[in-house]
N, C-alpha and C positions, 0 to 999 in steps of 0.2 A: 624181553618179557618181564612183566611186573615183578614176579616172584623169583627171578633168577639172580644169582650172585654174579656180578660183573667182574670176574677174575679169571685168570688163566691157571692152568694146572702148574704145579711147581716145576720150574726148569732149573736144574742144577748145573752150574757152570764152573764154580771155582774150586774150593778146597775140601778135600775129604781127609779128616784127621784120623790117623791110626798110629800104630807103633812105628812103622816106617812107610807110611802111605805117601804116594807120589801122584801128582796130577799131570795129565797130558791133554792134548786137544780132545774135545768131546765127541762122542759118537751119538748119533740121533736115530731114534726109531719113530717113524711116522705112522699115523693111522692108515690102515689099509684102504678104508673106504672113504673116498673124497666126497661122496654125495650126502646130502642132508637126509637124516632118517626121521620118520614120523613115528613117535612112540605113543602107543595107546595107553592112557592112564585110566584109573578107575572111574573118574567122573568127567574127564575132559581129554581132548587130544592136544598134545603139546609138541611144537616143533623145536628140536634141539640143534645146537650148533655142532659142527664137526669137531671131533676131539683134537686138541693141540698136540704137537709132537712131544714125546717123552725123551728127555736127555738122560742117558745112563751115566752114573759115576764111573770114572776111568782110573787106571793105574792104582788100583787098590792092592795093598800088600800087607803081609803079616808073617810072623815067625811060624814055621812049621810046628804043629802041636798046640798052637794057640787057638782059642775059641773065637768064632766069628763075632761074638758080641763085643770082643775087645777092639774090633775095627769100627770106628765111627762112620756113620753114613750121613749124608745131608738131610736137612729137615724134610719130613714126609716119607722118608725111606726107613725100612726096618728089615732085618734078616728074617726069613721065613722060620728058620731054626737057629737061634743064636748060639746054642750049645754045640753046634757042629764044629769039629776040630779041623783046622786047616791042614790039608795034606798036599804034599808035592805031587801026588798022583792025580789029584782032582783040580782042574783049572777053574771051574765055575761053580757058583753057589746061588740058590734061589733067594731073591729079595723082593719085597713088595713096596709099591708106592701108592699112597692114598690119592684118590682122584675125585673130582667134583662131577659125578655122573648125573646130577640133577640139571646141570647147565649144559654139559657136553655129552655127546653120544660116543660111548666107548664100545658099543656092541660088536663092532667089527675089529677091535684091537685084540691081538693075540695075548692071552693071559688075563683077560678082564674077568673079574669076579663081581657079579652084580650084587650078590648078597653082602659081601664084605666091602664093597665099594673100593676095590683096589685092582691094580694090574700087577701081575707077577712076572718078573723077568730074571734071567740068569746074569749075574755079575761076575766078571773075571777077577780073580784074586791070585796074586803071585805069592807062593810060599817061599820063604827065605830060610835056609838052613843055618843054624847057629854053629859057630866054630867050637870044637871041643876045647875045654880048659886044660892047658898043659902047664906043668910046673917049669919054671926057669929060675935061674939064680937071680936074686934081687939085685938091681943095679944101684939101688940106693944104699947108703950106709945103714947098717943094721945093728940092733942092740939085742943081744941074746938074753933071754929070760928063762926061768925054769919052765914056764908053761907055754912057750912059743917064741916067735920072732916078730918084733915090731919094726916096720919099715919107716925110715925117716927120709923124706925127699931131700934131694940136693938143692942147693940154692939155684934159682932160676927155673926149676921144674914147676909144671902146672898140673895139678891134679884134675882129672876129668870127673867133675862132680857137678851137682846142681847149683853149687855156689859160684863156681867159675863159669859154668855154662848152663844157665837156668833153663834154656829151651831144650826139651828132650830130643827134638828132631835134630837140632844143631849139635847137641852133645853126641848123639849117635853118629853124626857125620864126622865130628872131630876124632872119634875113636879110630878111624882108619889111619890117622897119622901116628897113632900109638903102635909103632911097628913091633914092639916087644910085648904088647898086650899087658902092660904093667898097670894100666889105669892112670898113668901119669905121663904127661908129655915132657920129655927132657928138653933142655935148651937146644940140643942138637936136632931133635925132632922138630922143634918149633922153627928153628932157622931153616930147616929144609923145606918148609911150606912156603911156596912162592905164588901158587894159584889156588883159589878156592872158588868152586862153582856149586852153590847150594840152591840153584833155581828149582822151582816147583817142589819144595820140600815141606811146605806147610809151616814154615818157621815164623814165629811171631816175635822172637827176641834174639838178636845177634850179639848179646853181651858175651864177651870173651874174645871177640874178633880182634881186639886190640893186642892180644898176646902175640899175634902172628906178624911181627914187625918186619919180616922179610917179604911180605906180600907185595907183589907188583900188579896182581890181577885179582879182582874180586867181582864175582857175579852172584847176585841174590835175587834174580828176576822172579816174578810170579809168586812171591810169598805175600799174598794179599792181606795177611794179618800183621805184617811188619809195619809198625808205626814210627819207629825211630831207628837211626843208624849213626853210631859214633865211630868215625874213622880217624879221629884226631891223632892216634898213635901210629897210623899207617902212613908215615911221611914218604915212604918210597913208592906209594901207589902210582901206577901208570895208567891202569884201566879200571874203571868202576862202572858196573852195570847193575842198576836196581830198578829196572822197569816193572810196572804193574805190581807195585806194592801200595801200602797205605801211609807212606811217609808224609808228614806235614811240613817238614823243613829238612834241608840238607846243607851242611856247611863243609866245604872243602877249601876254604880260603887258605892261601899260603902254600898250597900243594904245587910247588913249582915244577915238579916232575910229572904231574898228571897230564896225560895226553888225550885220553878218551874218557868221556863221561856220558853214560846213558841213564836217564831218569825219566823216561817217557811213560805215558799211560798211568799217571798218578794224579787223579783228580783232586786229591787232598793236599798236594804239594803247593804250598802258598809262598814258600821262601826258599831261595837258592842263592847261596853265597859262593861265588867263584873268584872273588877278588884275589889277586896275587897269583892266579893260576896262569902264569905267563907262558908255560909250555903247552897249554891246551891246544889240541889240534882238531878234535871232534867233540861236539856237544849236541846231544839229542835230549830235548826236554819238552817234547810235544805232548798234547793231551794232558796237561797239568792244570793246576789252579793258579799259576803265576800271573801277576798283574803287570809286572815290569821285569825287564832283563837288561843288564848293562854289561857288555863285554868290550867296551871301548878300550882301545889300545892293545887288544890281543892280536898282535901282528902275525903270530904263528897259527891262529885259528883258520882252519881250512873248510870245515863243514859245520854248519849250525842249522839244527832242525828244531823249531819250536811250533811246528804245525799243529793245528787243531787245539791250541790253547786259547779257548774262547775268551777268557778273562784278560788276556795280554793286551794292554793298551799302550805300552811304551817299550820301545826297543832301540837301544843305542849300540850301533856297530861302527861308530866313527873310529878311525885309526886301524881297522881290521884290514890292512893292506894285503894280507895273504889269503883272505877269505875267498874260497872258490865256489862254494855252494851254500845258498841260504834258502831255507823253506820256512816261511812264517805265515802261510795261508790259514784261513779259518780262525782268525784271531779278531781282536777288537781294535787293531791298529787303525788310526785315521791318517797318519802320515808316516812316510818312510824315506830316510835319506841314506843312500848307499853310495853317494858320490865319491867318498874317499876309499871305497873298496875297489881299488884299481885292478885287483886280480880276479874279481868276481866273474864266474863263467855261467852259473846257473842261479836264477832267482825265481822262486815261486811264492807269490804273495796274494793269491786269489782268495775269493770268498772272505773279504775283509771290508772294513768301512773306509778304506783309503780314499782320500780326496786329493792327496798330494804324494807324488812319487818322483824322487830325484835320482836318476841313474846317470847323470852327467859324470863323465870320467870313467865309467865302466865300459870302455870301448872294447874290451875283450869279452864282453857278455855273449854267450852262445845260445842260452835258452832263457826266455822270459815268459812266465805264466802269471798273468795278473787279471784273470777273468772274475766277474761277479764282484766288482768293487764300485766305489763311488767316483772313480776318475772321470773327469770331463775332457781331458786331453792327454796325449802321450806322444812324446817326440823322441825317436831313436835314430834320427837322421845321422848318417855317417857311421853307424855301428856295423862295420864291414865283417866282423866275426859272428854277428848274430845269425843263427841258423833257424831257430824256432821261436815264434811269437804267438802267444794265445791270449787274446783279450776279449774273449766271448762274454756275453751277458753283462757287459758294462753299459747299462741302459742310458747312462748319462754321458757317455763318450761321444763327443761331437767332432773331435779333431784327432787324426792319427797321421803322423808323419814318419815315413819309412824311406825317404829318399836316400840314395847311395848305400842302401843296405844290400850290397852286392852278394853277400854270402847267405842271405835269407833264403831258406828252402821251403819253410811252411809258415803260413800266416792264417790265423783264424780270428776273425773279428765279427762274428755273427751276433745277432740280437743286441745291437748297439743303436746309437742315434746318429751315426755318420750320415752326412748328406752327399759326400763324395769320397772317392778313394783313388789315389794315384800310386801305382806300384811300377810305373814305367821304368824306373832305374834299377829294379830288383832283378838283375839278369839271371841270378841263380834260383829264382823262385820256382818251386815244383808243385806246391799245393796251396790253394787259396780258397778260403771259405768265408763268405760275407753274406750269409743267408739271413732270412727273417729280420731284415732291416728295412722297414717300409719307407724310411726317410732317405735311403740311398738312391740317388737319381743319376749319379755319374760314376763310371768305373773305367779307369785307364790302365790297360795291361799291355800297351805297346812296348815292344822290346823284350817281353818276357818269353824269349825263345825256348827256354827250358821248362815252361809251365806244362805240367802234365794233367792236373786235375783242377777244375774251376767249378765252384758251386756258388751261384748268386741268386738262387730262387727266392721267391717271396720278397722282392725288392721293388723299387719304383723305377728301375733302369728302363729307358725308352729305346736306347740304341746300344749295341755292343759290337765292337770290332776286335776279333781275335785272329784276324788274318795273319798277323805276324807271329803268332804262337805256334810255331811249326812243330813243336813237340807235344802239343795238346792231345790227350787221349780221351778225357772225359769232360763233358760240359753239361752242367745242369743249370738251366735258366728258366725253368717253368714258373708259372704264376707270377709273372712280372708284367710290366707295361710295355714290353718290347714291341717296337714296330719295325725295327731294322736289326738284322743279324748278319755279320760277314764272317764266314768260316772258310773263305776261299783258299787260304794258305795252310789250312790244317790238314795236311795230307795224311797224318798219322791218327786223326780223330777216329775213335772206335765207338763211342757212345754219345748221343746227343739227346738231351731231354729239354724240349722247348714247348711243352703243352701249356694250354691255358694262357696264351699270350695274345698280343694284338698283331702278330705277324700276318702280313698279307701276301708275302712271297718268301721263298726259301730256295737257295741254290746250294746243294751239297755235292755237285757233280765232281768236284776235285777231291772229295774226301773218300778216296777209293778203299780205304781200310775200314770204313764205318760198317759196323754190324748191327747197331741198335739206333733206331730213330723213333722218337715219340713226338709227333707234332699234332697231337690230338687237340680238338677244340680250339683251333685257330681259324682265322678268317682268310685262309690262303686262296688267292686267285690263281696261282700257279705254283708248282713244285717241280724242281729239276733234280732228279736223282742221278742222272747220268747213267752209265752202264756199270752198275755196282754189283759184282757177283758175290760180295761178302755180306751184303745187307740181308740178314736173316730175320731180323725183328723190326717190323715197321708198323707203327700205330698211327693211323690218320683217319680222319672222318671227312666225308664229303662236306663241302662248304656251302653255306647259305649266306649270300651277301645281300643285305637289305638296303632299301632306300637309295638305290642308285637312280639318279635323276636323269631324265632325258627330255628332249624337246622334239616336237614333230613326231616322226616314226622311225628314227634312227638312233643307234647307240654305238659309241666308240669304245671298244674293249680296252684301249689304252687308259681310259679313265679309271679302270679297276686297279691297275698296278703297273708301274714302269718295269721294263725288262721282260714283259710277256712275249713269248715267241708265238705269234698268231698262227704260224704254220702247224702248231701242235693242237690247235683248237678245232673241235668238231661241234657245230651247233646241233643240238638234239631237238630243242623245241623253243617256241616263243619268238622265232625270227627266221628270216630267210637263211637257209643253210649256206648259201653262197655268200662269202664275205667279200666285201669291197675294200680290200686292204685290211684295216682293223675295224671297219665299220659294219655293224649288223643292221640290216634293213628289215622293215616289216614288224617292228616291235610295237607293243601297245601297252598302255597303262593297265595294271591289274593282271597282266599275263606274264608270268615269270619267264626269263630267258635262261635256258639251261644249256650248258656246254660241257664237253668232256675234254680234259687236258691230258696229254701224253706226258707222264712224269719221267719215264725212263724205265730201267730194269733193276730188279732186286733178285735175290735167289729164287723167289717165287715166279719170276718171269716179268712180263710187262706190267707196269703199274700206271693206273689212271686216277685222275681226280675229277669227280663230278661237281660242278659249281652251278649253283642256282642263284641267279641274279634277279632280285625282286625290283622290277622297274616301276617307277612312279613318276607321274607328272609333277612339275615343279609348282609348289605353292608359294604365295607371297602374302605378307601381312604387314600392315603399318598402323600405328596408333594415330587416331584423329586428334585434332586440337581439343584440349580439355579446358573447361571453364568451371572451376570448382570453388566452393566456399565452405569454410569450416562448419561442421554440423555436430561435432562431438562424437561421431562414429567413424569407423574406418571407411574410406572411400570404396565404392563398389564399381568396378569396371567389368564390362561384358563384351561379347562379340560386337555389340552395337557401337562400341567405341572404337572399332577397328575397321579398316578397309582390307578385306580378305579376298584372295583369289585361290581357288583350288580346293584344298581339303576342307571338310566341314567338321573336323575334329575339335576337341576341347581346346580352349585358349586359356593359358595360364599367364599371370602377370608377375613380374618381379620388379622391385622398386629400390631406388637409391635416393638418399637425401643429400642435399648440398649443405655441407658444413664448412662455412668460410672458404669456399672455393674447392674443397675436396669432396668426393662422392663417397658416401658410406652406405653399404648394403643394409637393407631392412629385411627382417624376417617375415613381415606381414604388411598389409596395406597401410599406408600412412593415415594418421588421424589429424594431427595438428597442422596448423597453418605453416606454410613454408614453401621452399622451392624443391621440387623433386624431379626425378625422371623415371620413366617406366619402359620396360621392354616386354613385348608380348611374344609368347611361344605357342605356335599353332601345332597341335598334334596331327600326325598323319592319319590318313584313312586308307581304304583299300586301293584307291586309285592315285592319290596324290601324296606327295612327301610332306614331311613336317616343314615348318618355316619359323624363322625368328625375325622379329622386327628390329629396326634400329631403335636406339633410345629416344624417347620423346620427352622433352622437358615440359613441365607444367608447374603451376602454382596453385596452392590451396590458399585462397584469400581469407583474410580475417573476417569474421562475421560481425554484424551489428548486434550489440547486446540488447536484451530486453530490460527496460528500466521504467520506473515510475517517477515522474518529475516531483520534486519535493513541494509540499504544500504547507499552509499555516505558518509561513515565514513572517516574522514581525520584527520591527525595529523602532526606535525612537528617533525623532527628528534630530539631525546632527551626527548620527552614527554613519559608519561606512559599511560596505558590504562585508568586509573582512570581520566585522563584529558579529555577523550572523553565522552561526554554525550550521553547516549543511550536512545532510546524511552522507554516510560512507560512499565514496566513489564520485561525489559531485564536487566541483570547484567553480568559483566565480570566474567569469571571463575577465573581469577587471575588479579585483577586490579592493582597489584604492578608490573606487567610485562611491560618492555619498549616496545615502538612501533617498535623498530628495525631500520634498515637502510632505506634510502629513496627508495621508490618503493611501490609495492603492497604486503602487508603481511597478513596472515590469522591467526585468533585467535578464541577462543571458548567463547560463551556466553550461558547463561541460560535464559529461559523465564518462569516467574511466573505470572499466570493470577490473576485478582482481586478476583475471586471466588476460593479461595484455598480450600474451603470445598468440592467442587465438581470436581476440575481439578487438575492434577498433574503439577509439575514444570518440564519443558523440559530442560535437560542439553545438553552440548556439541553441540551447534549449531554453525556451521562455519560462520564467517563473515569476510570480507576483509576490511583492512584499508589502505588508500593511504597515504604514508608517504612522505612529501615534505622536500626539503633542509631547514635547520634551519638557521635563522639569528644569526650569532655568536655575542658574546659580551664579555666584560671584566667582569669577576666575581671579580677580584681584579685589580685595576688600576696599571699601571707601576710605580714603585717606586725605587729610588736609591739615596743613599747619597754619597757625595764626600769623599776623604781621602787626606792625606798629602803624598807628594812624599816620597818614600822609605818605606811607610807603606804597609800592605797587601791590595790588591785591594778589594773593596766592590762589592758583586754580586748584580745585579739588581733583582727585584721581580715583577711578573705579572702573573695572572691566567686568562685564557679564558674559556668561557662556553664550548667550544669544542676545541680539538686539543692541540698539544704541542707548547709552546712558545719558539721561537729562539731569542737570544739576539745578536746584532752586534753593532760595535762602529765606530764613525767617528769624525774627528776634526772639521767638520762643519755640520750644520743641513741638508744641501742638498748635502753633499759630498758622497764619496763612503764609505759604511759600510762594515767592515770586522769583523771576529770573534775574532781579536786580541785585547786583553784588553789593553788599554793605560796605560803607566806608568809615562810619563812626566807630569810635572805640567802644568796646563792650563785648558781651558774650552773645554769639550768634549760632545759628543752626543751618547746616547744609543738608539737603536731601538728594540722594542718588536714586533714580527710578528708571525702570525699563517697562515700557508698555507691553502687555501680553498680546500674543497673536494666536492663530490656529496652530502654529508650529511649536510655540513655546509659551510658557507661563510668564507673567509679569514679575518684577522685582522692585523692592523699595527698602531703603535704609537711611538713617539720619546720623549726623555726627556734629557734636558741638565744637566750636572753635572760638578763639578770642582775638579781637583787634585791640592791641594794647595802646593806652594813651601815649602821646608823644611827650617825652621828657624834655624839660627846658634846660636841664643841666648840660653845660658844655655844648649847647646847641647854638651855633652862630646865626642860625636863621631866625631865631626868636630874639627880638631886641626890646629890652625894657629901659626906657630913658631915665636919666637922673632927674631927681625932684628936689627943688630948693625952696619950694613954698607950697602953701596949701593950694594955691592956684594951679601949680604944676600937677598936683594930685587930681584936682577936678578935671583938668584937661588931658589926663593920661591917655596915650594911644600906644598899644602894643601890637606889633606885627609879627606874623610868621611868614617871612619872605615878603611877598606882596600882599598877603592876606591880613587884613586887620581883624584882630581878635575882638570878640564881643564880651564886654564886661557883664558879669552875671551869668553868662553862658560858658565862656571859656575860662573866666577867672573871677576872683573876688578880691577887693582891696580893703584892708583894715589899717587904721592909723592909731598911734599911741603917742601921747605927748608926755614927756617928763621934764618939767621945767620948760626950758626953751628948746629942749630937744624933742623932735618929732620923728617917730619911727613908723614907716609905712611898710606893711607886709602885703605882698601880692601873692595870693594862693591860686594856683591853676587848677582847673577841673574840666570835666567833660572829656574832650579829646586830648587834653593836655594834663601833665602832672608835674609837680614841683612847686617851689615857692621862691620869692625874691624879696629882700628887704632893702628899703632906702631910708636914709635919715637926712634931716636938715634942721636948722635952728630958726627959732622965731622969737620975737619979743615975748618976755614972760608976763603975759597979760592974763594968763589963765593958770589955775592951779594944775599941779602935775596930775596927770590922770591919763586914762586911755580913751582916745576918741578915734573912732573909725572914720577917717576922712574920705576914705574910698576915692582919694585923689592920687593920681599917679605922680611920681617924682619926675622932675625934668632931667635928673642926672643920668647920664649914660656912660659915665667913666667907671673904670674898674680900678681897684687898688692893686698894689704890687703883686699880690697873691692871685690876682685874676678874679677876685670876687667883685660883684657889682658894687661900685662906690655909692654910699648913701648920703654924704654931707654931715654925719653925726660927729660932734666935737667933744663928746663925753670923755673919751679916752685921753685927750690932751689935757683937760682940766684935772682929771684924776692924777695924772703924773705930776702936775704942779703942786697939788695938795700934799702928795707923798714926799716930795722934795722939801717942802716947807716944814713938815712935821719932823723929818730927819734932822734938819738943821737945828731946830729948837731943842731936840733931845740932846744933841751934842753939846750945845751951849750950857744946858742945865748940868750935865755931868762935869764939865770943866769948872763951873762955879762951885760945886760941892767939893771938888778936890782942893781948890784954893783955900776954902774955909778950914778944912782939916789941917792943911799945912800951917795956917795962922795959929790955931789953937795949940799946936804942938810947941 
């Protein structure tokens, strides 16, 4: 409700503080009326919840003569009259607890006050009488003074005060050790204290406990306000119990004599140090806040209980060879290794996160409880001492091995994932529970002669043979897939539950001790009870067996179930009452065959089973050949695709797909192209049975895709089809093919759709390409090198993209070009040209080249003869090989005469280059001068240096003149020397 407080009334469970208050188990008062009360409010009607129970404070006590208000009550409680004096004569006093009567209905609760919103109850209070104060001689040394006696404690004495014992409740407890009521504990009194039990005292501080060094037993359980405990001085401690306190840590390290330690039910305890406690035999630390515990090497440890310590994630018990009992369930352990605990007899590790459990070596294990864990396998084979094994609710457990566990008496492995269970070697097994395991399909109990109780209901077992379990008393196998059950040897069987199974026959005639049989909701064709005078509880229903197929007008009862005794059959209707052996005649489709079977006797007398057999004619169905093509939608098959005989019921199809040779079931009709198979299931009708066809294999062929051939394709002459980009999906049949001549040309393409799984590729699609004239160009530029006159002419080179190149020549760039190759020296021009066509454009380019004149230097083919007279010059003939050169065209002749010396110079020109001189002498008839005789010399000889000899004698005369001048100079110098010598 919107305006309600969602809280419970105060429940007091723990501590009630008083002068000497003590807590004990709580007493509870419940609301008397369990029904919901409708309360009429001023403006609306509101439905309130039932009042919660009220928990009364217990074990309240105080000193006689003390006021009630001095005894503290839990939150929410108050004394009705706090000034009331506690009296030994009055055991109870009224107190009130505030309640939330807006949310809860307290109208039926005794003591409820609606105006004050409280419930008044009487609380029991124990009155304690104080001891009278008596005088006694002081045991301490005294010092007498004028005004009195001052006590001085002896050495080792401990004064009972709030300094030594700050907690009042503990201080009051300690006073009982003060035997002489001196207010001081003597060393003798202290030494006498060996046991302290201050449980349920409401103590929050045990300071002072260290004085009692003789303690071997300390118990401070259920002091829920106690947050710390220092026992470091109590080195002789053998037993320590501090359960249900608020300790956060406990250190007993080095206590070699400690044998028993109890520190359970302390959720705040996060640290426990027991290192060095080599004598420890018993350790209980369950329901704490510990995250790890290490007791490795504690060979004397016998019992360890850390149960329900939810935070415990690590436990080391290696070396605990004497450990007999270990309880570590309801923790956060994920793995546990007890393989070294060779003396272990009992192990409880259920309700954990265990995925690994190693019990190898624990061959003496007697009890193992490991239910509700994460274990996937468990192997206790050969554990002959094992008596009890419980691994229920291990939902991941798929393997359980118990072979040779001859001492095993009880095994519980329900709610697991086991697929099979073999207990055939467990000869001592008495109880077996493997229920609620739907995966369990196989159970072997052969040889379990001592098995008394077997429960395997809600499994997938199809057959069960317990004929060898001669001691079996109770069998529960209901709600299974059982079709076969053999209890023939179970003479001591008392109760059998096999309802809701698929059993079609049951023989319990040898189970003479059976008193309870439940075979309700089975498909029994016959039931044999024998003559059982003990069978007092029998639950069975008449059977209806459907869809029994017959042909013609007869039906054989043996088709119902083997083992039927036809002599116990009485035909009631649907056929001729007179049987012909096991055959019933006169049956007809649509008319049930009803018979009564004599089952035997129970305590109620003769028992019969009425069986109705619904006979139907046999139907057949076969799938016709299928020719299918992909459409993008699931295929649709109907009755028209089948050949059917009999029933006109609905036909359903199931499909499988061929995936690389293996068949995969499909959840719906196939869509995509591929190879499939289909099975048709024909439903029954009133007269004919259902039927199922064989698988029919078929193929969904790939479809031809819809496409639009590409248009407006264009290319230039000389290109190839690969140069033309086609739309997505199209490819050229041969992309290496040239586009052909200019114009419109036709080629082949193929179309491949994106969905190649369901569509074919379409080949040989005609498309047209418009080919335009190509722009021609030079693949190799025009190139030509010149040559020297008379040499072989050099051919020009050039290559065009299209067409043949024609070379022509001219003596000027803009002149007339012919195909005549020039031979004369000079600068010439060559033209490379390609004539244009419809397919490509024309080309033309020119290049200048030079035919160099032929040099006469060192040229043995050109002969210039020697000349010795002017006549030789006039008759000069110069040849280039066999060719006679033309004067004025190929050369010019000039002549120069100096005295008698004539120098003739021949200068070549035109196709030749160079010059040659020749000399000869003539009579000096003419003054020196230069005359161009233009006559060739007849000399053809060369000088020693290889120069052409000319006949010039100028050089010889010059040398004669120089020699004469030199001789004259020498003679003159000698004459002067002689004259100088005479004068002296």
